[in-house]
C-alpha positions in Angstrom: 31.6 170.6 52.4 34.6 169.1 50.7 38.4 169.6 50.3 41.1 167.9 48.2 44.8 167.5 48.7 47.6 165.7 47.1 51.3 165.1 47.1 53.1 163.3 44.3 52.0 159.8 44.2 49.0 160.2 46.6 45.8 162.1 46.8 42.8 162.5 49.1 39.3 164.0 49.1 37.5 164.8 52.3 33.7 165.2 52.3 31.8 166.4 55.4 28.1 165.8 55.6 27.0 167.6 58.8 23.3 167.0 58.3 23.9 163.3 58.3 26.8 163.4 60.9 29.0 161.6 58.4 32.4 162.1 56.8 34.0 160.4 53.8 37.7 160.3 53.0 38.7 159.0 49.6 42.4 158.2 49.3 44.4 156.8 46.5 48.1 156.0 46.0 48.2 157.2 42.5 48.0 160.9 41.7 48.7 163.2 38.8 46.9 166.3 37.5 45.4 164.1 34.8 43.6 162.0 37.5 41.9 164.9 39.5 38.6 165.0 37.6 37.9 161.2 37.9 38.8 161.0 41.6 36.7 164.1 42.5 33.8 162.8 40.5 34.0 159.4 42.3 34.1 161.1 45.7 31.1 163.3 44.9 29.2 160.2 43.8 30.0 158.4 47.0 29.1 161.4 49.1 25.7 161.6 47.3 25.0 158.0 48.2 26.0 158.5 51.9 23.7 161.6 52.0 20.8 159.4 50.9 20.8 160.4 47.3 20.8 158.2 44.3 23.9 156.7 42.8 25.3 158.7 39.9 24.6 157.2 36.5 27.7 158.4 34.8 31.0 156.7 35.7 34.1 158.8 36.4 36.1 159.2 33.2 39.8 159.0 32.8 39.6 159.6 29.1 42.0 162.6 29.1 44.5 160.6 31.1 44.4 157.6 28.9 44.4 159.7 25.7 47.5 161.6 26.8 49.5 158.6 28.0 48.6 156.3 25.1 49.0 159.1 22.6 52.5 159.8 23.8 53.4 156.1 24.0 52.2 155.5 20.5 54.2 158.5 19.3 57.3 157.2 21.0 56.9 153.7 19.6 56.1 155.0 16.1 59.3 157.1 16.2 61.3 154.2 17.5 60.1 152.0 14.7 61.0 154.8 12.2 64.5 155.1 13.8 65.0 151.4 13.1 63.7 151.8 9.6 66.1 154.7 9.0 69.0 152.6 10.1 68.0 150.0 7.5 67.8 152.7 4.9 71.3 153.9 5.7 72.7 150.4 5.0 71.3 150.1 1.5 72.0 152.3 -1.5 69.0 154.1 -2.9 68.2 157.5 -4.3 67.5 160.4 -1.8 63.7 160.9 -1.3 63.6 164.5 0.0 59.9 164.7 1.0 59.8 161.7 3.3 63.2 162.7 4.8 61.9 166.2 5.5 58.6 165.0 7.0 60.2 162.4 9.3 62.8 164.9 10.4 60.0 167.4 11.2 58.0 164.6 13.0 61.1 163.7 15.0 61.4 167.3 16.3 57.8 167.6 17.5 58.3 165.8 20.8 61.3 168.0 21.6 59.2 171.1 20.9 56.5 169.8 23.2 59.0 168.9 25.9 60.8 172.2 25.7 57.5 174.1 25.9 56.3 172.0 28.9 59.7 172.5 30.7 59.6 176.3 30.0 56.0 176.5 31.4 56.2 174.5 34.5 59.7 173.1 34.9 61.1 169.6 35.2 60.3 169.0 38.8 56.7 169.9 38.5 56.3 167.8 35.4 57.9 164.8 37.1 56.0 165.3 40.3 52.5 165.9 38.9 52.5 164.0 35.6 55.2 161.4 35.9 53.9 158.9 33.4 53.1 161.6 30.8 56.5 163.1 31.4 58.3 159.7 31.0 56.4 159.0 27.8 57.2 162.4 26.4 60.9 162.0 27.3 60.8 158.6 25.5 59.2 160.2 22.4 61.8 163.0 22.5 64.7 160.5 22.5 63.2 158.5 19.7 62.4 161.6 17.8 65.9 162.9 18.1 67.2 159.5 16.8 64.9 159.7 13.8 65.9 163.3 13.0 69.6 162.5 13.4 69.3 159.3 11.2 67.3 161.1 8.6 69.8 164.0 8.4 72.6 161.4 8.1 70.6 159.6 5.4 70.2 162.8 3.5 73.9 163.6 3.7 75.0 160.1 2.6 72.5 159.9 -0.2 73.4 163.4 -1.3 77.0 162.3 -1.6 76.1 159.2 -3.5 74.1 161.2 -6.0 76.9 163.7 -6.6 78.5 163.6 -10.1 81.7 162.0 -8.7 79.9 159.7 -6.3 81.0 161.8 -3.3 84.7 161.1 -3.8 87.2 163.9 -3.8 90.4 163.6 -5.9 89.8 160.0 -6.9 90.1 159.0 -10.6 86.9 159.5 -12.5 85.4 157.2 -15.1 88.0 158.2 -17.8 91.0 157.9 -15.5 91.1 161.6 -14.8 90.8 163.1 -11.3 87.7 165.1 -10.2 88.6 168.0 -7.9 86.1 170.3 -6.2 87.1 173.9 -5.8 
C-alpha cells in the first residue's frame, strides 16, 4: 500500500509493507508537479528493495522537469539578448527589415501567450505553489519578450520615419528649400 502527499515546497510518499512488517517514508524538501514522477519512482524502487526484491535497473528521470526549466530559461535568455540587440539597432541608422522585425515581435509575444494561457487554466497561486521555478522562468521570458516586442515596434516606427520621403520631418524645408507638408 502507498500514499503520497505534498504541500508547496515539500512532498512525502508513504509505503506500507504489511507482509514484511515494514514501512517506508520518503520525504523531500523540494516539490512541484514536475517532480512527482521521479519521486514516486524512487519510492517504489526503495520499497521493492525493502520487500526483498531486486533493485530497479532504471533510474528515476527528471527529464520533463529539466526540459521545462531549461527550455524556459534559454527562451528568456535568448529574448533578453535580442532585447539588447534591438537597443543597439535603434541607435544606428539602417533600413527597415520587415521580416526579422515581424518574426522577433511574434517570438516576443509567445511567452505572454503561454503565461496568459497558464494563468487562465490554473491561476497564479497554483502556478506559484506547484511549479514555482517554471513559473518564475516563464515570467522572466514574458518580461524579456515584452521588451523585444516593444523595442522591435519602436524600431519599425523609427525606421519607417527615416525611410519616408521627407525623412520623417513635418513642415521642415525640403532639399530644394521648399517645405514638405503632409495632409
